C-alpha positions as CSV (number, residue, x, y, z in Angstrom):
1,M,-101.8,-3.2,75.1
2,K,-100.2,-6.2,73.3
3,V,-102.1,-8.4,70.9
4,I,-100.8,-11.2,68.7
5,L,-101.7,-11.3,65.0
6,N,-100.1,-14.1,62.9
7,K,-97.4,-14.7,65.5
8,N,-96.5,-11.0,65.5
9,E,-96.8,-9.0,68.7
10,I,-98.6,-5.7,67.9
11,Q,-98.8,-2.8,70.3
12,I,-102.2,-1.3,69.9
13,F,-104.2,1.4,71.8
14,R,-107.1,0.5,74.2
15,G,-110.4,0.6,72.5
16,A,-109.0,-0.6,69.2
17,T,-111.0,-2.8,66.8
18,V,-110.0,-5.8,64.8
19,S,-109.7,-3.5,61.8
20,D,-107.4,-1.2,63.7
21,L,-105.2,-4.2,64.6
22,V,-104.9,-5.3,61.0
23,L,-104.0,-1.8,59.9
24,A,-101.3,-1.7,62.6
25,Y,-100.0,-5.0,61.2
26,S,-100.1,-4.2,57.5
27,E,-101.7,-1.6,55.3
28,R,-101.9,-4.1,52.5
29,S,-103.6,-6.7,54.7
30,H,-106.0,-4.0,55.9
31,K,-107.0,-3.1,52.3
32,M,-107.5,-6.8,51.6
33,L,-109.7,-7.2,54.7
34,K,-111.8,-4.2,53.6
35,Q,-112.2,-5.8,50.1
36,G,-113.3,-9.1,51.7
37,K,-110.2,-11.0,50.5
38,L,-109.0,-11.7,54.1
39,C,-110.8,-12.8,57.2
40,V,-109.7,-12.6,60.9
41,Y,-110.1,-15.5,63.2
42,D,-109.6,-15.7,67.0
43,R,-107.5,-18.4,68.7
44,F,-110.5,-20.7,68.9
45,G,-111.0,-20.5,65.1
46,N,-114.1,-18.2,65.3
47,L,-114.5,-15.6,62.6
48,T,-114.4,-12.1,64.0
49,E,-116.0,-9.0,62.7
50,P,-113.7,-6.1,61.6
51,D,-115.5,-3.7,64.0
52,G,-115.2,-6.2,66.9
53,P,-113.2,-5.2,70.1
54,V,-109.6,-6.1,70.8
55,Y,-108.4,-6.9,74.3
56,D,-104.9,-7.2,75.8
57,G,-103.4,-10.6,75.2
58,Q,-105.7,-11.8,72.5
59,L,-104.5,-14.0,69.6
60,F,-105.7,-13.6,66.0
61,W,-105.0,-15.2,62.6
62,L,-105.5,-13.7,59.1
63,K,-106.6,-16.1,56.4
64,R,-107.6,-15.7,52.8
65,A,-111.4,-15.6,52.5
66,D,-111.4,-18.3,49.8
67,S,-109.5,-20.8,51.9
68,A,-111.5,-20.1,55.1
């Protein structure tokens, strides 16, 4: 399935989590997410949990935790 993260289209497997999506996008960003330095927001500006589900066509944004 296709999901957008920071304007980049990512091909990800069905059943993936937000954390899986960030890992597919960037190992560095994934590490920062795990350390609490980055947060993931949906297209409505809602903070998402790393273990939350990802669905085809969704849009997410990564932001630094201190600027969120």
